[in-house]
Steps between C-alpha positions, in 0.01 A plus 500: 500500500523125538514335839548143604125476563428573135664180385270210406494219756783246492255221576248399237252219504549344158184293525427185302629586157504256210832320456683531167421221258823303447594147404474287816763253376753777442430650840556159658826445314643851527413547866602150606154404626528144373813416695432721800852648487720695261859425406759772506622658179628233263672546164339350194739407224481763227235701685454768766491443874181317602338620821177369646268792559373379834860527623482869407178529701651322798789749503248763609416294809219630718471819294361298211184422694389862548125474427482862386726425203319185389381640167848625414657167592254312281573739211875440546446125487289525187758720326783262588305210356430692178869587464601137548245341265733507199683189622330422830814608684577779745825663393700735719348805326147372562582432864643851540187650344289297742710619795473867400123471451463342842721762663307796358161337567590464866653850510170654386324377812784521752826695528800271470739520793864493393580194712202307359596591144861400565387161628289440188783614270747269676271200443442596137874550445564149632230366270640685197864443590555877479661778700238646738583864421481443125177305531348772721573762235352279226192444712464873566538599133221259406271581794525880486364496141222249568189588295269441796643814661329706230164369622550659842439859604821684402587590859467137610705378200781744583490391864537137394788585265686684776441220749650248255793737436591490868432128536708377205778756442771679703269801543456592867255793476316656208255775413317622191477873423294726272506875457236676704298804386797723586745295295673354805552127554217350700501146638229258387611179669776445753648169613715532809551739788723759327381474140347852504795693642657804334775286352240283325314812386820652358582185304139487377529857367807410296329189360190702407728743316637211299848497649658200666512537875650326800630589843847359452630238735316637803193285525496439123167663414426466128228664291370386161231666287171334418440613143194577297555559128874494571472794743545476879156482655575367847805409706579173674752558780655222708762436764694195389734250658685382188526755225538307173218249547275769647548733201384228264197427719409870526520545123271199453259627768487847344421355157230275650339789689459711188193317357343492847529877529379544142189307598453735793520793259226347285285428804536861611368613163194277550414695816332771292275241336423349839413843640271562204329167561427593860371846411273381220352173625492568871354848468209353304442235766542756774241718332265201483550447874413863575194478272380194689542680829337826392234348273389140542566487874295813560207344312538181702490707820181673382347163413579369849342810656190452284464137609526596867239773454263257322543245776403757766187591295404134480531461873264794551237426234482127432282271713681251715445188284677667204751704695733217606559350151536842335748626757699176468514551124618860543767386747632261235509778242684728743760227566553458126547875458749498788699222334495689169630810679783298659603336171499829310705669771757220488510529122542878511780460754681232296486712185689783666873451421620695803314273741652193334855633524466608862441144615757215477432288193446174696233673707321624186498150349383341824215750530389419144508128585304560821236701312448215250478247782245710691276578204490157337613237749775395258804365683802718417859401580746791465874424500709821490877477542784752472573870529299719262661828606717526186198485265409825328157660542391390152607141564313481830185645347522271195532195724210607721275572200566154354409336832187714535382425146570127536306480827212697348477252212513210745217650707274572203563213258700207635279308747827420677523358850872560554745769391876517554706817474879465490728805481877457538749788494845378399813701441447516125123509458159476664284203398127478566242229433126490564333162449141381553323165471194640321332421170777632275454655156639529148765766550538629144129522424409652838765771484410585142128530586580716802720733296232537232246597767742754646547301820880498515550358851802269495586611145568848635685355796725299269592815310601666826733211576653491153560877498703447816715237331324202658322191374131408540320175435152350539449122489159333521286227351143384528453348843794696644731579651572861400842652566600865460873564535738789457865582550640850550874574486638678802742785452655784689679786325854571608557809708800668658579685819400864500703584811825381653322356801243308295502123535534289185363153465752279674551145614788309655675195367756328722 
């Protein structure tokens, strides 16, 4: 059963990402940078309405400067420029596309409040010379189908779609329903204080059965099916203020939610593959950890005992001139054996999957960084941001293994003085990067040689990441630096209430 705590964090540190490559002259012209201001909509003879794109941005006011949405804002700008390159002009349709992209990009990182959305719509309506209600519906229809929503975990995407439904349409409350294991409607997401009442549940049941449903004039609660292969799969139920406009918005929202829920279905099917990955790979590593503990570590302990016994014999039998140097040498050997025992115990512990999953991921990464710093003197800077609670076991282990393997290679081969580890958990994915200032290497030749010798290392780690739907990359050159990076998509399967008193995922929009 989902709870509010299971949602990915609303705040995400987007980091320093590369900006889209666009024509600087077009950006200057279309966004009014050259003149420092933007004129209002003006008619061109024989052409569409011309609207400066920076006027669209300014309509969003302070909301436009939300740092968390910086990457989405830059993508919206780049898309608007591409759409306008045919004649170097920003038509009304291009400006509307830009506005919808900005609205959904901001909605991904923050829930729109109705009054804030109304203020933005009013400014846009003045800019477009349009009726605010009509423009709000146009904006919603474009935003609710935005392709960037399909890059988010399905639960987060549905949450964003519902938040925009309340912000831009006459919908007052809304909830999304699936059938539970007993065939009864169960709530997945609820928006509003009464969106999970019996009246909502009754309307949801009718919608899931494929019949139109509403509560009549009393409260005007309307249900529409969310279809998969033309069959009702889920039910979107809403309390509305104005019926006609709300029905259109609900139909559009239901159609837009269908591919999101289809993606969730596909992700659920990948769970079996993920489970197999954990059982196969991690059991082998766990076995190796146990073998180290029961085999190599026992031999190391015997070796240490033998050194101590030899040292005592030396103290008893050797004459004084030779005793001091010999005992000093044996002390050094005993210290080396003690260090070997410590390293092997740490390795055995890190290879055990259960021990990795019991500890918070940031703590695991920080302990790996501390171990490298202590053993080698290499300066390690670890930057870990976000909530990793929504990651699956396989994703956590895959990320940890990549970091471990990268740090091992740095320790053994790089001659590096500094290492940086950056891991950022956003709402849609987890990005990680390990970079060192060492000697560098020829990536293709080194990986090929390692694979031929049976030393898979990062090659095996990359396969883990790719099997989980992520991306993996190694960049290096002679003289350095070397950068290992990966990105893992975050996802949470949908779930429904199993009891009447269960609490669905909910959030409030005023």
